C-alpha positions as CSV (number, residue, x, y, z in Angstrom):
1,M,0.0,0.0,0.0
2,S,1.3,3.5,-0.8
3,S,1.9,6.0,1.9
4,S,-1.5,7.6,1.1
5,V,-4.7,6.2,-0.2
6,L,-8.4,7.3,-0.4
7,L,-10.6,4.3,0.6
8,A,-14.3,4.1,0.0
9,V,-16.7,2.0,2.1
10,P,-20.4,1.6,1.0
11,S,-22.3,2.8,4.1
12,N,-25.8,3.3,5.5
13,T,-26.9,6.8,6.7
14,P,-25.3,8.8,8.3
15,G,-22.0,7.4,7.2
16,G,-18.7,7.8,9.1
17,L,-16.6,5.3,11.0
18,D,-19.4,4.1,13.2
19,A,-21.8,3.6,10.3
20,E,-23.1,0.2,9.3
21,I,-21.7,-1.1,6.0
22,S,-24.1,-1.4,3.2
23,E,-24.0,-4.9,1.7
24,H,-25.1,-3.7,-1.8
25,F,-22.5,-1.3,-3.1
26,G,-24.6,0.1,-5.9
27,H,-27.6,0.8,-3.8
28,C,-25.9,2.1,-0.6
29,D,-27.1,5.4,0.9
30,L,-23.7,6.9,0.7
31,F,-20.0,6.2,0.7
32,T,-17.7,6.9,3.6
33,L,-14.4,8.2,2.2
34,I,-11.4,7.6,4.4
35,K,-8.0,9.2,3.6
36,I,-5.3,6.9,5.0
37,Q,-1.8,8.3,5.3
38,E,1.2,6.3,6.7
39,G,-1.2,3.6,8.0
40,K,-3.4,6.0,10.0
41,I,-6.7,7.7,9.3
42,A,-6.0,11.3,8.2
43,S,-9.6,12.3,7.4
44,V,-13.2,11.0,7.1
45,D,-15.8,12.3,4.7
46,T,-19.0,11.1,3.1
47,V,-20.5,11.5,-0.4
48,A,-24.1,10.7,-1.2
49,N,-24.6,7.9,-3.7
50,V,-26.2,8.8,-7.0
51,E,-29.4,7.4,-8.4
52,H,-28.7,4.9,-11.1
53,G,-31.1,4.0,-13.7
54,A,-30.0,3.4,-17.2
55,G,-26.3,3.2,-16.3
56,G,-26.9,0.8,-13.5
57,C,-23.9,0.4,-11.1
58,M,-21.7,2.4,-13.4
59,A,-22.9,5.7,-12.0
60,P,-21.5,5.0,-8.5
61,V,-18.2,3.8,-9.9
62,M,-17.8,7.0,-11.8
63,L,-18.8,9.0,-8.8
64,L,-16.0,7.4,-6.8
65,K,-13.5,7.9,-9.6
66,D,-14.4,11.6,-9.7
67,Q,-13.8,11.8,-5.9
68,G,-10.3,10.4,-6.3
69,V,-11.0,7.1,-4.7
70,E,-8.2,4.5,-5.1
71,A,-9.7,1.5,-3.3
72,I,-13.0,0.2,-2.0
73,V,-13.9,-2.6,0.4
74,V,-17.1,-4.5,-0.4
75,G,-18.9,-7.7,0.5
76,G,-19.9,-8.3,-3.1
77,M,-20.8,-6.7,-6.4
78,G,-21.7,-7.7,-10.0
79,A,-19.1,-8.5,-12.6
80,R,-19.8,-5.4,-14.7
81,P,-19.1,-2.8,-12.0
82,M,-16.0,-4.8,-11.0
83,Q,-14.8,-4.6,-14.6
84,V,-15.4,-0.8,-14.6
85,F,-13.5,-0.4,-11.3
86,A,-10.6,-2.1,-12.9
87,E,-10.8,0.2,-16.0
88,V,-10.7,3.3,-13.8
89,K,-7.9,1.9,-11.6
90,I,-9.8,1.5,-8.3
91,D,-8.8,-1.6,-6.4
92,V,-11.7,-3.7,-5.1
93,Y,-11.0,-5.5,-1.8
94,Y,-13.3,-8.3,-0.6
95,A,-14.5,-8.6,2.9
96,A,-16.9,-11.5,3.5
97,K,-20.5,-10.4,3.7
98,N,-21.6,-9.7,7.3
99,S,-18.0,-10.1,8.6
100,L,-17.7,-6.5,9.5
101,K,-20.0,-4.6,11.9
102,N,-19.0,-1.0,10.8
103,V,-16.9,1.1,8.6
104,Q,-14.1,1.4,11.3
105,E,-13.6,-2.4,11.1
106,A,-13.3,-2.2,7.3
107,V,-10.7,0.6,7.6
108,D,-8.8,-1.4,10.3
109,G,-8.8,-4.5,8.1
110,F,-7.7,-2.6,5.0
111,I,-4.8,-1.0,6.9
112,Q,-3.8,-4.4,8.3
113,G,-3.9,-6.0,4.8
114,D,-6.6,-8.5,5.9
115,F,-8.7,-8.3,2.7
116,P,-7.7,-9.9,-0.7
117,L,-8.4,-8.3,-4.0
118,M,-11.8,-9.4,-5.2
119,R,-11.7,-12.1,-7.9
120,A,-14.1,-12.5,-10.8
121,E,-15.5,-15.7,-9.4
122,Q,-16.6,-13.8,-6.3
123,T,-18.9,-11.5,-8.3
124,C,-22.7,-11.7,-8.3
125,Q,-24.0,-13.3,-11.5
126,G,-27.5,-11.8,-11.0
127,G,-30.7,-13.5,-10.1
128,S,-32.2,-14.2,-6.7
129,T,-29.2,-16.0,-5.2
130,C,-27.2,-12.8,-5.1
131,D,-27.5,-11.0,-1.8
132,H,-24.8,-8.3,-2.1
């Protein structure tokens, strides 16, 4: 990890380090943005998610790109948004669904290197079996 990184965590309202993590990145209320410098939290901010209709989950990906996000921790997402994250050079880290109780735990795990990069076979393929 570089000495400075902007991490996004899909969050439920009101966001921040104590916020509950949203299990569906594309439909979260907002993203908590955490600036990490030298392995420590330098700042915490939030940005409201955007409505996505025709563009589907591409709208939130582009929102995060425009915010300067370099990494995101998620419990799951579809193959298409994961592909677009790769195209815009945002690393997607996987934390098992329901394994984290709040954003702070996601940040701590990210700093400690606990989460692997998400693999294509971990993506949701659509349908009712997907619960991200």
